[in-house]
C-alpha positions, 0 to 999 in steps of 0.5 A, a space after each residue: 102383522 099390521 092386519 092383526 088387532 092390537 087387542 089380540 097382541 094385548 091378550 097374548 101379553 096379559 095372558 103371559 103376564 098373569 100365567 107366565 110364572 105358573 108355567 115358568 117359575 124361574 123365568 122373569 119374562 118381560 111379558 109386555 115387551 113384544 106388545 110394546 114393540 108392536 105398539 111402537 111400530 103402529 102408533 105415534 109417541 103419545 099413544 105409545 106412552 099412554 099404552 106403555 104406562 097402562 101396561 106398567 100399571 097392570 103390572 103394578 096391580 099384579 105385583 106387590 113386591 115393588 112400590 106402586 107405580 114402579 113399572 108404570 114409570 119404568 115403562 114410560 121412561 123406556 118408551 121415551 128412551 127407545 121409541 125412536 129406534 123403531 125406524 130400524 125394525 120393520 113390522 113385517 119381519 119375524 126377526 125384527 120383532 124379536 130383536 126389538 123386543 130384546 132392545 126394549 127388554 134391555 132398556 126396561 131392565 136398565 131403567 128398572 135397575 136404576 130406579 131400584 137403586 135410586 129408591 131402595 138402594 138394595 141393588 148390588 151390581 155385579 157381573 152376574 147381574 149384568 150377564 143374567 139380566 142385561 144379556 141372558 134375559 133379553 135373549 129369552 124375551 126375544 125367543 118369547 116374542 118369536 114363540 108367543 107372538 110371531 108364530 100365533 100371529 102368523 098362524 092367525 093370518 094364515 087361517 084368515 087367508 085360507 079359511 078354517 075349512 081349508 086349514 083343517 082339511 089338509 091335516 085330515 087328508 094327510 092323516 087319511 093318506 097315512 092310514 092307507 099306507 
C-alpha cells in the first residue's frame, strides 16, 4: 500500500467525513482513523502530529456541536499515545490496517470521552457507553477501514499493474461468453 499517495487516502477520508452521515446517519464513524493509521506507518512522529492535528481541525470546522479545537486536541493526543504501536502492524497486510484503525478508534474515543468529561461534565459513564463506543464502534471502524480504504487501494494497485484496458477487457469477455451460453 506504500505505492499509493497519501492524497488518495486523504480524499477517501474527507469524503467519508463529509458524506458519511448522509449515507449512514446512525453511525458515528471515525472517518480519519484509517487515514491516520496509514500516516503513522509512513511518516515520522512530527509530521504525523501535524497531519493528525490538521485532520482534527477539519472535523472542528465541519462540526458545530463541540468546542472548537476539541477534535484537533484529541487527534493530537491520540497520535502521541498510539504512534509507537505502529511497529506491531504491517502496512502491506489488509487486516493490519483494520486492527490498527480499531486501536486508533479506541484511543481517540477514550480521549474524547475524557476531554468531554473535563470540559463539559455532561458525560455519564455506563456499561452501555463502554460497549457501544469502546467496543462496538471500533469494530465498525475496522470494517469501514477494510471496505472503504483497503479494497479501493487494492483495486487501484491492481488497475495500475494490469492497466485499464486489460482490466475492462476481462469482464467484457466474460459477458460475451455468458451471452453465447
